[in-house]
C-alpha positions, 0 to 999 in steps of 0.5 A: 302680787308685787307692790308698785316700785319693788323689784321684779321676781325671778319667775317674772323676768321673762314673759310666760307663753300665751295660751293657745285657746281663746280668752275673752277681751280684758277691756272690761277690766281696764277700769280696775287696773287703771285705778291701781296703775294710773301711770300706765295707758291700759286702754291703749295697751289692752287693745288685744284680747290676750296680749297688749300691744304696748308691751311689745312696742316698748320691748322692741324699743327697749329690750333690756330693762334695768332692774335697779331703776327707781320709781321716779326714773320709771315714771319719767320714762313712762312719760316718753315711752308708755309701759316699757318695763317688765313690771308694768307688763306684768300688771297688764296680764290676765288674772287666774280668775279670768283664766278659769272663767275663760275656760268655763265660758269656752266649755259652755260655748262648746256644749251649746254649739254641740247641742245646737249642732245636734238639734240642727242635724236632727231637724235637718234630717227630718226636714229633708225627709219631709221635703223629699216626701212632699216633693215626690207627692207634688211631682206625682200630682203634676204627673197625674195632672199631665196624664189627665191633660193628655187624655183631654187633648186626645178627646178633643183631637178625636172630635176635631178629626171627625169634624175635619173629615166631614168638612173636607168631604163637604168642601170637595163636593161643593168644589165639584158643584162649583166646577160644574157651575163654572163650566156651565157659565163658560158654556153660556159665553158661546151662545151669548157671544154668537147672539152679540155677534149677530147683533153686531154684524146686523148693526153694519146694515145701512139705510133701510136695511137697519130695520128693527125686525123680528130677528133683532127682537128675538136676538135681544131677548136671547141676550137678555135671557142669557145675561139673566142666567149668567147673573144668577149663575154668577150670584150662586158662584160668588156664594159658592166661592164665599162658602168655600172660603168659609169652609176652608176657614173653618177647616183651617181653624180645625187643622190649626187647632188639631196641629196645636193640640198634636204639638201640645199632646207631644209636649205634655206626653213627653212631660208626663213620661219625664223622670228625674233620671231622664235625659235633657233635664236641666235648670231653666232659671226664672221659667216659673215666673213666666206667665205666657198663658193665654187661656184657662181650661174653660176657655180652652175647651170652649175654643175647640167646641166653638170651632166644631160648631162653626164647622157644622154650621158651615157644612149645613149651609154648604149642603143647601147651596149645592142643592140650589146650584143643581136646580139652577143649572136645570132651569137656565138650560131650559130657558136658553134652549127655548129662546135659541129655537125662536131666534133660528125661526126668525132668521129663516124668514128674514133671509128669504126677504133680503135675497130678492132686492140684490139683483135690481141694484146690480142693473142700476149700478152697471148703467152708472158705471158706463156713464162714469166712463164717458165723463172721465173721457171728457175730463181727459180731453178738457185737461189736454186742451188746457195744457195746449193753451198753457204753451201759448200763454207761456210764449206771450208772457215770455215775450212781454218779459223780454221787452221789459229789458229794452233800454231807455226810450226803447220802452215804447208801448207800441202795437206789438206790445198791445197785441201781446197784452191782449194775447195774454188776456185772451189765452188766460180767459180761454184757460179759465173757461176750460178750467170751469168746464173741467170743474163742472165735468168733475162735479158731474163725475163726483155725482156719478161716483157718489151714485155709484157708491150709493148703489154699491153700498146698497148692494154691499148692504144687501149682500152683507145682510144675506151673508150675515143672516144666512152664512155667518149667523146661521153657521155660528148658531149651529155651535149652540151647546147641548143641554148636557153641557149647559148643566155643567157636564163635559 
């Protein structure tokens, strides 16, 4: 190594090319060079690991260095441009020891890297095999569990289908019985309507004909019996409707459960047969973090078991209700027929009593009509007489009105004036007397008309009573339904 201040040797006139391999940083040796060359800013110049930047900056500023420059000149120049001489650049290079140590470090690092890489390859190959076996085992377990799940779903599907068929059959039978009950209930409307119409038409009787006779008592009893039968039928019909709703609700739950299980069976069977080479296999990021489950195997099995138990309970209640409805139809039909026969017997006896009173009323009505005719003729003659007197009254009043226009002193209360006034009073009194007689005749006519109306009304009541009892009521009661129709058969 050359001393400070000596000239540069020929081999160091030009810088040697830097090695291509990586050398460690020389910042650790900065302190040793700093002690030997205090005038050089090595900390700044040794910022790069293999080539100081200061040298190249100085070389770019002063490419030609004077070999004959003195130390004082270099020192003075160093104050303005740091380390610009080739000699100064020489002492910023690495030492041979650094070079050997760098090679050794690189060799050791290469060995270590290759060793680590080899160990990593071996561990990675073993890890790949282990994870592959573990993944295959996990997939096989999942496939096995899916197969068991499909079998469990198939078992419960068969149970649901069996119970669903039984429930559908029971629902159909109860529906048929319900239709029979509805038909029987509809058949009771006709006799009830007939009985009510009989009571309604018999209420049209007036006076003494509005008697609470045996017919009316039996009709009221018939209405009560039919209403009682209808109430019991409606009660059982409501029960049947409610039971059908419960049956359909159970059936709906079974069908919904069956549909869900069929869908789940298709999905699980598809998943069970799904392989790594199957179509449709793709990534679904984040699906494993979704937790939309609503049941566990215990609650899942209990749900279907409860649905089957509920369906069985509803079927038992439905069968019992069907028997009750069949018995009710027979009982109600017998009750209505017995009362129907009693009402017909009461009608027959009442019709015979009503027919005797009709002819007597017709005789009195004929006499009353003759008297009404005579009274009307009298009223017409009185009206004509009043009209005749009105003409005289008009003449007298016209004369008096004209005489009021006489001028001044001619307005004299003479004999003619007095006579005209008396004439007006006399004619007006005559008219008032005739009008009073006309009112009396009209009152008499009204009395006769009232008597006529009473007789006609009484005659109409009797005729109407006969028509109601004999023609209308008895003809309507011929349409009473048969026992077969009352129990719900067509």
